[in-house]
C-alpha positions as CSV (number, residue, x, y, z in Angstrom):
1,M,5.3,5.8,15.9
2,R,3.2,2.6,16.5
3,Q,4.0,1.0,20.0
4,L,2.6,-2.6,19.5
5,F,2.8,-3.7,15.7
6,G,6.2,-3.9,13.9
7,T,6.9,-5.3,10.5
8,D,5.1,-8.7,11.2
9,G,2.5,-8.2,13.9
10,M,3.3,-7.8,17.6
11,R,6.2,-9.6,19.3
12,G,7.7,-9.8,22.5
13,V,8.6,-12.0,25.5
14,A,5.7,-14.1,26.3
15,G,4.1,-13.1,29.7
16,E,5.7,-9.6,29.6
17,Y,4.1,-6.5,27.9
18,P,2.8,-6.6,25.3
19,L,2.2,-10.2,25.7
20,D,0.9,-10.2,29.0
21,A,-2.6,-11.5,29.7
22,A,-4.2,-8.0,29.8
23,T,-2.9,-6.8,26.5
24,T,-3.4,-10.0,24.7
25,F,-7.1,-10.0,26.0
26,A,-7.3,-6.5,24.8
27,V,-6.1,-7.4,21.5
28,G,-9.0,-9.8,21.2
29,V,-11.4,-7.0,22.2
30,A,-10.0,-4.7,19.5
31,L,-10.2,-7.4,16.9
32,A,-13.7,-8.1,17.8
33,N,-14.6,-4.4,17.3
34,W,-12.8,-4.4,13.9
35,V,-14.6,-7.6,12.9
36,R,-17.9,-6.3,13.6
37,D,-17.1,-3.1,11.4
38,H,-15.6,-5.3,8.6
39,P,-17.8,-8.2,8.3
40,A,-16.6,-11.0,5.8
41,P,-18.6,-11.5,2.7
42,Q,-18.7,-15.3,3.4
43,A,-19.2,-15.0,7.2
44,E,-22.3,-16.3,8.9
45,A,-24.5,-14.0,11.3
46,S,-22.4,-14.6,14.3
47,P,-18.8,-13.9,13.2
48,E,-16.0,-16.1,13.9
49,V,-12.3,-16.0,14.0
50,V,-9.7,-18.9,13.7
51,I,-6.7,-19.0,15.7
52,G,-3.5,-21.1,15.2
53,M,-0.1,-21.5,16.8
54,D,3.3,-22.8,16.5
55,T,4.8,-25.0,19.1
56,R,6.0,-22.5,21.8
57,E,4.8,-23.5,25.3
58,S,3.2,-19.9,25.7
59,G,1.1,-20.3,22.7
60,P,-2.1,-22.0,24.4
61,A,-2.4,-19.2,27.1
62,I,-1.9,-16.4,24.4
63,A,-4.6,-17.9,22.3
64,E,-7.0,-18.5,25.1
65,S,-6.5,-14.8,26.2
66,V,-7.2,-13.6,22.7
67,A,-10.2,-15.8,22.5
68,G,-11.5,-14.4,25.7
69,G,-11.3,-11.0,24.3
70,L,-13.1,-12.1,21.3
71,A,-15.9,-13.8,23.3
72,S,-16.5,-10.6,25.6
73,R,-17.8,-9.0,22.4
74,G,-19.6,-11.7,21.0
75,V,-17.1,-13.2,18.4
76,A,-16.4,-16.9,18.7
77,A,-12.9,-18.4,18.1
78,R,-12.1,-21.6,16.4
79,F,-8.8,-23.3,17.1
80,A,-6.7,-24.8,14.6
81,G,-4.1,-25.8,17.0
82,L,-0.5,-26.2,15.7
83,I,-0.4,-25.2,12.1
84,T,1.8,-22.6,10.1
85,T,1.0,-19.0,9.5
86,P,0.4,-19.5,5.8
87,G,-1.9,-22.4,6.9
88,I,-4.0,-19.9,9.2
89,A,-4.1,-17.6,6.1
90,H,-5.5,-20.2,3.9
91,V,-8.0,-21.4,6.4
92,T,-9.1,-17.7,6.9
93,R,-9.6,-17.1,3.3
94,T,-11.4,-20.2,2.4
95,G,-13.5,-20.6,5.4
96,P,-16.4,-18.7,7.0
97,F,-14.1,-16.6,9.0
98,A,-14.0,-12.9,9.6
99,A,-10.2,-12.8,10.5
100,G,-7.5,-15.1,11.6
101,V,-4.8,-14.9,14.3
102,M,-1.5,-16.6,14.4
103,I,0.3,-17.0,17.7
104,S,4.1,-17.0,16.7
105,A,7.3,-15.2,16.9
106,S,8.6,-16.9,13.7
107,H,12.3,-17.6,13.9
108,N,12.8,-16.1,17.5
109,P,13.6,-18.3,20.5
110,Y,11.1,-19.9,22.4
111,R,10.8,-17.2,25.3
112,D,9.4,-14.9,22.5
113,N,6.1,-14.9,21.0
114,G,3.8,-12.8,18.9
115,I,0.4,-12.2,17.4
116,K,-0.2,-11.9,13.6
117,I,-3.6,-10.8,12.5
118,I,-5.0,-11.7,9.2
119,D,-8.2,-10.4,7.4
120,H,-11.0,-12.5,6.0
121,S,-9.2,-12.4,2.5
122,G,-6.1,-13.9,4.0
123,F,-3.9,-10.9,3.8
124,K,-2.0,-9.6,6.8
125,L,-3.5,-6.4,7.9
126,P,-2.2,-3.2,6.4
127,D,-0.4,-0.7,8.7
128,E,-3.3,1.7,8.8
129,Q,-5.8,-1.0,10.1
130,E,-3.2,-1.8,12.6
131,D,-3.0,1.6,13.9
132,T,-6.8,1.5,14.5
133,L,-6.4,-1.8,16.6
134,E,-3.6,0.0,18.5
135,G,-5.9,2.8,19.4
136,D,-8.6,0.4,20.5
137,I,-6.2,-1.8,22.6
138,F,-5.0,1.3,24.5
139,E,-8.4,2.5,25.0
140,Y,-9.6,-0.8,26.4
141,L,-6.8,-1.1,28.7
142,K,-7.6,2.1,30.5
143,S,-10.8,0.3,31.9
144,G,-8.4,-2.0,34.0
145,A,-11.0,-4.9,33.4
146,P,-9.4,-8.2,34.4
147,P,-8.9,-10.6,31.4
148,V,-11.0,-13.7,31.3
149,P,-9.5,-16.4,29.1
150,Q,-11.5,-18.7,26.9
151,K,-10.9,-22.3,26.8
152,L,-10.2,-23.8,23.4
153,T,-10.4,-27.2,21.9
154,V,-8.6,-27.9,18.7
155,D,-10.6,-28.6,15.4
156,E,-8.6,-31.3,13.9
157,G,-10.0,-30.7,10.4
158,L,-8.6,-27.4,9.8
159,D,-5.0,-28.2,9.2
160,L,-6.0,-31.1,7.1
161,K,-7.8,-28.7,4.7
162,Y,-4.7,-26.8,4.1
163,I,-2.4,-30.0,3.6
164,E,-5.1,-31.1,0.9
165,H,-4.9,-27.5,-0.8
166,L,-1.1,-27.7,-1.0
167,A,-1.1,-31.3,-2.3
168,A,-3.4,-30.3,-5.0
169,T,-1.0,-27.9,-6.5
170,L,1.5,-30.8,-7.4
171,P,-0.6,-33.5,-9.0
172,G,2.3,-35.1,-10.5
173,G,3.7,-35.8,-6.9
174,L,7.2,-36.4,-5.7
175,G,7.5,-40.1,-6.3
176,G,11.1,-41.1,-6.0
177,M,12.6,-37.9,-4.7
178,R,14.9,-38.4,-1.5
179,M,14.9,-35.2,0.9
180,V,15.8,-34.1,4.2
181,I,13.5,-31.7,6.1
182,D,14.4,-29.6,9.1
183,A,11.1,-28.2,10.6
184,A,13.0,-26.1,13.3
185,H,10.7,-28.1,16.1
186,G,8.1,-25.8,14.9
187,A,4.6,-25.4,13.1
188,A,5.8,-27.5,10.3
189,S,7.0,-30.5,12.3
190,F,4.0,-32.9,11.6
191,L,2.7,-31.0,8.5
192,A,5.8,-31.0,6.3
193,P,6.5,-34.8,6.6
194,A,2.9,-35.5,6.2
195,L,2.7,-33.4,2.9
196,F,5.8,-34.6,1.3
197,E,5.2,-38.3,2.1
198,R,1.8,-38.0,0.8
199,L,3.3,-36.9,-2.6
200,G,5.4,-40.0,-2.5
201,A,8.9,-38.6,-1.5
202,S,11.1,-40.5,0.9
203,V,11.5,-38.2,3.9
204,D,14.3,-38.1,6.3
205,R,13.4,-35.6,9.1
206,I,15.3,-33.6,11.8
207,G,14.0,-30.8,13.8
208,C,10.5,-32.5,14.0
209,A,10.3,-33.2,17.8
210,P,9.0,-30.0,19.5
211,D,8.8,-29.9,23.4
212,G,7.8,-26.3,23.7
213,K,11.2,-25.0,24.3
214,N,13.3,-26.1,21.5
215,I,11.8,-24.2,18.5
216,N,14.5,-22.7,16.4
217,L,17.1,-24.0,18.8
218,G,20.3,-24.7,16.7
219,C,17.8,-25.9,13.8
220,G,15.7,-24.8,11.2
221,S,16.1,-22.1,8.6
222,L,18.6,-20.0,10.9
223,H,20.9,-22.9,11.5
224,L,21.5,-24.9,8.2
225,E,24.6,-26.8,9.4
226,G,22.8,-29.9,10.6
227,L,20.5,-30.0,7.6
228,R,23.7,-29.7,5.1
229,E,25.5,-32.5,7.1
230,R,22.4,-34.9,6.7
231,V,21.8,-34.2,3.0
232,L,25.7,-34.9,2.4
233,S,25.9,-38.0,4.7
234,T,22.6,-39.5,3.2
235,R,23.2,-38.5,-0.5
236,A,19.7,-36.9,-0.5
237,D,18.5,-35.2,-3.6
238,V,17.7,-31.9,-1.6
239,G,17.2,-30.5,1.9
240,V,14.5,-28.0,3.0
241,A,14.6,-26.1,6.3
242,F,11.8,-24.0,7.8
243,D,11.3,-21.4,10.5
244,G,9.1,-21.6,13.5
245,D,6.0,-20.8,11.7
246,A,6.9,-22.2,8.3
247,D,6.4,-19.0,6.1
248,R,9.9,-19.1,4.8
249,A,12.0,-22.0,3.5
250,L,15.7,-22.3,2.6
251,F,17.3,-25.2,0.6
252,V,20.4,-27.1,0.5
253,S,21.4,-28.8,-2.7
254,H,22.8,-32.5,-3.1
255,S,26.3,-31.0,-3.1
256,G,25.7,-29.1,0.1
257,K,25.4,-25.6,-1.4
258,I,23.0,-23.4,0.4
259,I,20.1,-22.1,-1.7
260,D,18.7,-19.0,0.0
261,G,15.5,-16.8,-1.1
262,D,17.3,-14.9,-3.9
263,A,18.3,-18.2,-5.7
264,V,14.7,-19.6,-5.2
265,L,13.3,-16.2,-6.7
266,L,15.9,-16.7,-9.6
267,L,15.0,-20.2,-10.4
268,T,11.3,-20.0,-10.0
269,A,11.5,-16.7,-11.9
270,L,13.0,-18.1,-14.9
271,R,10.7,-21.0,-15.1
272,L,7.5,-18.5,-15.1
273,H,9.3,-16.2,-17.5
274,A,9.9,-19.1,-19.9
275,A,6.0,-19.9,-19.8
276,G,5.3,-16.1,-20.6
277,R,3.8,-15.5,-17.1
278,L,6.4,-13.1,-15.8
279,T,8.1,-10.0,-16.6
280,E,9.3,-8.9,-13.3
281,V,9.9,-9.9,-9.7
282,V,9.3,-8.1,-6.5
283,A,11.8,-8.3,-3.9
284,T,13.0,-6.2,-0.8
285,V,15.8,-4.0,-0.5
286,M,17.8,-6.8,1.1
287,S,18.0,-8.8,-2.0
288,N,21.5,-9.3,-3.4
289,L,22.7,-7.3,-6.3
290,G,23.5,-10.3,-8.0
291,L,19.9,-11.6,-8.3
292,E,19.2,-8.1,-9.9
293,R,21.8,-8.5,-12.4
294,S,21.1,-12.2,-13.2
295,L,17.4,-11.4,-13.9
296,K,18.2,-8.4,-16.1
297,R,20.4,-10.8,-18.4
298,H,17.0,-12.6,-19.1
299,G,14.9,-9.4,-19.4
300,I,13.4,-9.7,-16.1
301,G,13.1,-6.5,-13.9
302,L,13.5,-6.3,-10.3
303,V,11.3,-4.1,-8.1
304,R,12.4,-3.4,-4.6
305,T,10.2,-2.7,-1.5
306,P,11.0,-2.1,2.3
307,V,11.6,-5.2,4.4
308,G,8.5,-7.2,5.3
309,D,6.6,-9.8,3.1
310,K,3.4,-7.8,3.4
311,Y,5.1,-5.0,1.6
312,V,6.2,-7.2,-1.1
313,L,2.7,-8.6,-1.5
314,Q,1.2,-5.1,-1.6
315,E,3.8,-4.2,-4.5
316,M,2.8,-7.5,-6.2
317,E,-0.9,-6.8,-5.8
318,R,-0.2,-3.2,-7.3
319,R,1.6,-4.8,-10.4
320,N,-0.1,-8.0,-10.8
321,A,3.2,-9.5,-10.3
322,P,3.0,-13.5,-9.9
323,L,6.2,-13.8,-8.0
324,G,8.0,-12.0,-4.9
325,G,9.9,-12.6,-1.9
326,E,12.7,-12.0,0.5
327,Q,16.3,-13.2,0.7
328,S,15.3,-14.7,4.0
329,G,13.1,-17.4,2.5
330,H,9.6,-15.6,2.4
331,I,8.5,-16.2,-1.0
332,I,5.2,-15.5,-2.4
333,F,3.5,-17.1,-5.2
334,R,0.3,-15.1,-5.9
335,D,-1.4,-17.7,-8.1
336,Y,-1.7,-19.9,-4.8
337,A,-1.3,-17.9,-1.5
338,T,-1.8,-14.5,-0.1
339,T,1.6,-14.7,2.2
340,G,4.8,-16.3,2.3
341,D,4.5,-20.2,2.6
342,G,7.6,-22.4,3.3
343,L,5.7,-25.6,2.2
344,L,4.2,-24.0,-1.0
345,T,7.7,-22.7,-1.9
346,A,9.2,-26.2,-1.4
347,L,6.7,-27.7,-3.6
348,R,7.5,-25.1,-6.3
349,V,11.1,-25.5,-6.1
350,F,10.8,-29.4,-6.4
351,E,8.5,-28.9,-9.2
352,T,10.9,-26.9,-11.1
353,M,13.5,-29.6,-10.6
354,R,11.3,-32.3,-11.7
355,E,10.2,-30.4,-14.8
356,S,13.6,-29.2,-15.9
357,G,15.5,-32.4,-15.0
358,H,18.1,-30.3,-13.3
359,D,19.5,-30.2,-9.6
360,L,19.6,-27.2,-7.5
361,D,23.2,-26.7,-8.3
362,A,22.4,-26.5,-11.9
363,L,19.4,-24.1,-11.6
364,T,21.2,-21.6,-9.5
365,R,24.6,-21.9,-11.2
366,E,24.5,-18.3,-13.0
367,L,23.7,-16.6,-9.7
368,E,26.8,-14.7,-8.9
369,I,26.3,-13.4,-5.0
370,Y,28.2,-10.1,-4.2
371,P,29.6,-10.1,-0.8
372,Q,27.0,-8.8,1.5
373,L,27.5,-8.0,5.3
374,L,24.9,-7.1,7.9
375,V,25.8,-5.6,11.1
376,N,23.3,-5.1,13.8
377,V,23.8,-2.4,16.4
378,R,21.6,-2.1,19.5
379,V,20.4,1.3,20.1
380,K,18.8,3.1,22.9
381,N,16.3,5.0,20.7
382,K,15.2,5.1,17.0
383,R,15.8,8.6,16.1
384,P,15.5,9.5,12.3
385,L,18.4,8.3,10.4
386,E,18.7,11.7,8.6
387,E,19.7,13.3,11.8
388,L,22.8,11.2,12.3
389,D,25.6,13.3,11.2
390,L,28.4,10.9,11.8
391,A,26.6,7.9,10.2
392,N,25.4,9.8,7.2
393,R,29.1,11.0,6.6
394,E,30.4,7.4,6.5
395,I,27.5,6.3,4.3
396,R,28.3,9.1,1.8
397,I,31.9,7.8,1.8
398,A,31.0,4.5,1.1
399,E,28.5,5.5,-1.7
400,A,31.2,7.3,-3.4
401,E,33.6,4.3,-3.2
402,F,31.2,1.7,-4.7
403,G,29.2,3.9,-7.3
404,D,26.9,1.7,-9.1
405,A,28.9,-1.5,-8.1
406,G,27.6,-1.7,-4.5
407,R,24.7,-0.9,-2.1
408,I,24.4,0.6,1.3
409,L,21.2,0.4,3.3
410,V,20.6,1.3,7.0
411,R,17.3,0.8,8.6
412,F,15.7,0.2,12.1
413,S,14.4,-3.3,12.9
414,G,10.6,-3.4,13.2
415,T,10.6,-5.9,15.9
416,E,13.8,-5.2,18.0
417,P,15.8,-2.1,19.2
418,L,18.4,-2.7,16.6
419,A,19.7,-0.5,13.6
420,R,20.8,-2.7,10.7
421,V,23.4,-1.8,8.3
422,M,23.9,-3.9,5.1
423,V,26.8,-3.0,2.8
424,E,27.2,-5.1,-0.5
425,G,29.9,-4.6,-3.1
426,P,32.4,-6.6,-5.3
427,E,35.2,-6.9,-2.6
428,L,34.6,-8.5,0.9
429,T,37.4,-6.3,2.5
430,R,35.8,-3.1,1.5
431,V,32.3,-4.4,2.3
432,E,33.5,-5.2,5.8
433,H,35.4,-1.9,6.0
434,F,32.4,0.3,5.4
435,A,29.7,-1.9,7.2
436,N,32.0,-1.7,10.3
437,S,32.8,2.1,9.8
438,I,29.0,3.0,9.5
439,A,28.0,0.6,12.4
440,A,30.6,2.3,14.7
441,A,29.2,5.7,13.8
442,I,25.7,4.6,14.7
443,Q,27.0,3.2,17.9
444,A,28.4,6.3,18.8
445,E,25.4,8.3,18.3
446,L,22.5,6.0,19.3
447,G,24.3,3.1,21.1
448,A,22.8,1.4,23.9
């Protein structure tokens, strides 16, 4: 089992293992070794890696530690400063970079941070390459050599190239649209208003004043209450909320309805299907059964993958599918990007509203959401689920009760010591009963 990399890179408490100075420096060393073994076709003789970060106060120190590790092996770092994860993916893919590094813990609190590594094609590293990096990191740590950070200076032009790319995907602009944005005091705090105002929208902003500690604090895509209240009070056309690194987006309609990733997949899939561009959508095991049934009514298939947008993208690549994503708001438009991108998702949603002449209420009216409950159980260890007799007995009982009208999913978190129990079905009371009974069984067998 991998010790450092989870479903979305490395993550932990900033300053503590594995985000301590020694280990983050070793990440730079290992990445430099990988870069030299996998040179980018467009790279110059001396390889470069581009580094970006969100607004956490720990970001600069981690970035400089990784850069120091790179420099120790002769690989230079260019620093994009504050930028989104998809922004780093775009800059890496279109620039002379052998790889990209994003310093972010996405939707986690400010004390956490993380490292996401992107290859020169703009894709997150597959599991087997992360395994190789882990081995090199541990090998270097054995040396006990002290880390030597590398001072970084922001290259102001890198995030501008990203914004120009996004704006070019919507030549018709957003003139006359009134929106509220909540950037979670994160990476999109300055980029999102700049993009949407450049396209002609009237932008009311909340969650756009980062101080290093307020990222995701009661705002952004995990806390939509403030956005919904502002949309209703200002009678805006739409509201959009991002997470800390802006690789996801969720929406609020003018009536206050929450539009999650499943609803975004439906409304954008129907547009692509009508244009003859789509026959199936790739989503994860967490997407609601209601999405699957709504798509089926239009002759569109739904393919499910494990949780994690990189797994969605891998399946999209395999099937040549143009659209995929997660209920949480990670949506991938493969014609435009190599990763989930909250700003790009917002543009595609606004484009669909403009072209159809309908608001988000109308565009998502047919989506019937089945009651779904997710229960997290803190665990001491992550024993294979098939070894949990009590939990498996409760799962079998639930499956027999629901038949084809429900779903049960139990999995371990890739980033936290948690077992996640998801139960979905036509009646909330039965969903709650089985979710709690399965969670109690796991608690009895693995509970912390």
